[in-house]
C-alpha positions in Angstrom: -22.4 -15.9 -9.8 -20.0 -16.5 -12.6 -18.0 -13.5 -13.8 -17.9 -13.5 -17.7 -16.4 -10.3 -19.1 -15.4 -6.9 -17.7 -17.7 -4.1 -18.9 -15.7 -1.2 -17.4 -13.2 -0.1 -14.8 -13.6 2.8 -12.4 -12.0 4.4 -9.4 -13.7 2.1 -7.0 -13.7 -1.2 -8.9 -14.5 -3.2 -12.0 -18.0 -3.9 -13.4 -18.5 -7.4 -14.9 -21.2 -9.0 -17.0 -22.0 -12.1 -15.0 -24.3 -15.1 -14.9 -26.2 -16.4 -12.0 -25.6 -20.1 -11.3 -27.9 -20.7 -8.3 -30.7 -18.6 -6.7 -29.3 -16.0 -4.2 -29.6 -16.3 -0.4 -32.6 -15.2 1.7 -31.0 -11.8 2.4 -30.8 -10.8 -1.2 -33.3 -8.3 -2.6 -33.7 -10.5 -5.7 -33.2 -14.2 -5.5 -32.9 -14.5 -9.3 -32.8 -17.7 -11.4 -29.9 -19.8 -12.7 -28.9 -18.5 -16.1 -30.0 -14.9 -15.5 -27.5 -12.3 -16.7 -26.5 -9.6 -14.1 -23.9 -6.9 -13.7 -21.5 -7.2 -10.8 -19.2 -4.5 -9.4 -16.2 -6.0 -7.7 -14.7 -3.4 -5.4 -11.0 -2.7 -5.5 -8.7 -4.8 -3.4 -7.7 -1.9 -1.1 -11.3 -1.3 -0.3 -12.1 -4.9 0.2 -9.2 -5.4 2.6 -10.1 -2.4 4.8 -12.0 -3.8 7.8 -13.8 -0.5 8.3 -15.2 -0.7 4.8 -16.3 -4.3 5.2 -18.2 -3.4 8.3 -19.8 -0.4 6.6 -20.6 -2.6 3.6 -22.5 -5.0 5.8 -24.2 -2.3 7.7 -25.4 -0.4 4.6 -26.4 -3.6 2.9 -30.1 -3.4 3.9 -30.4 0.3 2.8 -28.9 -0.4 -0.6 -31.0 -3.5 -1.2 -34.1 -1.5 -0.2 -33.5 1.4 -2.6 -35.9 0.8 -5.5 -37.0 3.4 -8.0 -37.6 3.4 -11.7 -34.6 5.6 -12.2 -32.2 3.8 -10.0 -30.2 0.7 -11.0 -31.5 -2.0 -8.6 -28.9 -3.6 -6.3 -30.0 -7.3 -6.2 -27.4 -8.7 -3.8 -24.2 -7.9 -1.9 -21.5 -10.5 -1.7 -18.7 -10.8 0.8 -16.6 -13.8 -0.2 -13.0 -14.2 1.2 -11.4 -10.9 0.4 -13.9 -10.0 -2.3 -16.6 -7.4 -1.9 -19.2 -7.2 -4.7 -22.5 -5.6 -5.6 -24.8 -7.6 -7.8 -27.0 -5.3 -9.9 -29.5 -5.4 -12.8 -27.6 -5.4 -16.1 -28.5 -2.3 -18.1 -27.9 -2.7 -21.8 -27.0 0.7 -23.1 -24.4 3.4 -22.9 -23.6 5.7 -20.0 -24.5 9.4 -20.4 -20.8 10.4 -20.6 -20.3 8.2 -23.7 -23.7 9.2 -25.1 -22.9 12.9 -24.9 -19.5 12.4 -26.5 -21.0 10.6 -29.4 -24.2 12.6 -29.9 -23.5 16.1 -28.5 -25.7 18.2 -26.3 -29.4 17.7 -25.6 -32.2 20.2 -26.4 -33.3 22.3 -23.3 -36.6 20.2 -23.1 -34.8 16.8 -23.3 -32.1 18.0 -20.8 -34.8 19.1 -18.4 -36.8 15.9 -18.6 -33.7 13.7 -18.1 -32.4 15.7 -15.2 -36.0 15.7 -13.7 -35.9 11.9 -13.7 -32.5 11.9 -11.9 -33.8 14.5 -9.4 -36.8 12.1 -8.8 -34.4 9.3 -8.1 -32.6 11.6 -5.6 -36.0 12.3 -3.8 -36.3 8.5 -3.1 -32.6 8.1 -2.0 -32.5 11.2 0.2 -35.8 10.2 1.9 -33.9 7.0 2.8 -30.9 8.9 4.1 -28.7 7.9 1.2 -26.6 10.6 -0.4 -25.1 9.6 -3.8 -22.0 11.9 -3.6 -20.7 11.0 -7.0 -23.3 12.2 -9.4 -21.9 12.6 -12.9 -22.8 11.5 -16.5 -20.7 8.3 -16.2 -22.9 7.1 -13.3 -26.1 7.6 -15.4 -26.9 4.6 -17.6 -29.3 4.9 -20.5 -31.7 2.2 -21.4 -33.8 2.4 -24.5 -37.5 2.2 -23.7 -40.0 0.5 -26.1 -40.9 3.8 -27.7 -37.3 4.4 -28.6 -36.8 7.1 -26.0 -34.0 7.0 -23.4 -34.6 6.0 -19.8 -31.9 7.2 -17.4 -30.9 5.0 -14.4 -28.6 6.3 -11.7 -26.0 3.8 -10.6 -23.1 3.5 -8.0 -25.2 4.5 -5.0 -23.4 4.3 -1.7 -20.0 3.5 -3.2 -18.5 7.0 -2.6 -19.6 6.9 1.0 -18.2 3.4 1.4 -14.8 4.4 0.0 -14.7 7.4 2.3 -13.0 5.4 5.0 -10.6 6.8 7.6 -8.1 4.0 6.8 -7.7 5.1 3.2 -5.2 7.6 2.0 -6.9 10.9 1.4 -4.8 11.7 -1.6 -7.1 9.4 -3.6 -10.0 11.7 -2.8 -10.1 13.7 -6.0 -8.5 11.4 -8.5 -11.8 10.8 -10.3 -13.8 13.7 -11.2 -13.0 17.2 -9.9 -15.3 18.6 -12.6 -18.3 17.3 -10.5 -17.2 18.2 -7.0 -19.4 20.4 -4.8 -17.5 23.4 -3.2 -18.1 22.0 0.4 -16.6 18.6 -0.7 -13.6 20.4 -2.2 -13.0 22.1 1.1 -13.5 18.9 3.1 -16.6 20.3 4.8 -19.5 17.9 5.7 -21.4 16.6 2.8 -25.2 16.6 3.0 -27.8 15.8 0.3 -27.1 19.2 -1.2 -23.9 17.8 -2.8 -26.2 15.7 -5.0 -28.2 18.8 -6.1 -24.9 20.5 -7.1 -24.1 17.4 -9.1 -27.5 17.5 -10.7 -26.9 21.2 -11.6 -23.6 20.3 -13.3 -25.2 17.4 -15.1 -27.9 19.7 -16.4 -25.3 22.2 -17.6 -23.3 19.5 -19.3 -26.5 18.1 -21.0 -27.2 21.5 -22.4 -23.7 22.5 -23.5 -21.8 19.2 -23.9 -19.2 20.1 -21.2 -19.2 20.8 -17.4 -19.2 24.5 -16.3 -15.8 24.5 -14.6 -12.7 23.2 -16.5 -9.0 23.8 -16.1 -5.5 22.4 -16.8 -5.3 20.7 -13.4 -7.6 19.2 -10.7 -6.5 22.0 -8.4 -7.5 24.7 -10.9 -10.9 23.1 -11.4 -11.5 22.8 -7.6 -10.6 26.5 -7.2 -13.2 27.4 -9.9 -15.9 25.5 -8.0 -15.1 27.5 -4.9 -14.7 31.0 -6.4 -16.2 31.3 -9.9 -19.8 31.8 -10.8 -21.1 29.8 -13.8 -22.0 31.8 -16.9 -25.2 31.3 -18.7 -24.7 29.8 -22.2 -26.7 31.7 -24.9 -28.5 28.5 -25.9 -30.1 28.1 -22.4 -33.6 29.7 -21.9 -33.7 32.1 -18.9 -36.2 30.1 -16.7 -34.1 26.9 -17.1 -30.9 28.9 -16.3 -32.5 30.1 -13.1 -33.0 26.5 -12.0 -29.5 25.4 -13.0 -28.0 28.5 -11.2 -29.7 27.7 -7.9 -28.4 24.1 -8.0 -24.9 25.5 -8.6 -25.1 27.9 -5.6 -21.8 27.9 -3.6 -23.9 27.8 -0.4 -25.5 24.4 0.1 -28.4 25.9 2.0 -29.4 27.9 -1.1 -29.8 24.9 -3.3 -33.3 23.5 -3.8 -34.3 20.1 -2.4 -34.5 17.2 -4.8 -38.2 17.4 -4.8 -38.3 21.1 -5.6 -35.7 20.5 -8.3 -37.8 17.8 -9.9 -40.9 20.0 -9.8 -39.1 23.0 -11.2 -37.7 21.0 -14.1 
């Protein structure tokens, strides 16, 4: 693969537009053709130089390559080369949901429900395979225009949060990304089950409806405190039945949140 231009930088690495130069090896999910354009996420050096993470990367390789769903960005290949770790993915031409919301404002209740239902559907598939996303937020949802001009959401960055959660890494980095999307149990350092993704979906739904996440503050600490102690308030624009669904997703107690399947059905 030949890296051509960086498309974006995040907490865990840089995503590049790249071109395939030869077909991939037998263990890749997609062999691909020379000349094909792909997206490649090159993980940060401190992740790639941690032997724990390299081992985990290789161990989870088969799960990530197996994860296929119409609303999940397909991982085509995983590359370990010298001190580089990289995920080769389908290239999605289109904005992420964070940027789209900033430029276009909130969605109608119907559009917000349909989009979140598709994300919940992707979670049904990943949770069935034992993969918890753990970093569900608008920036990790890419929007591809479908032939009818509608928006088709694709969830990306699966497995990365869990990969980066290595004992060797400094824990101070834990919340430098997105305290606005952190489930209460994650904020307290308790075990994270698939229920953290449902909380993330609830926040995503709230933000689609209002243009902002439910808990904000002047510092990461203040935001985390709100996740732990404050109940979200229903915005006047949100119909009662839809608010009931959002509120259950945002329950402080992970056991009270619906499964991904029940969430998709409710929406």
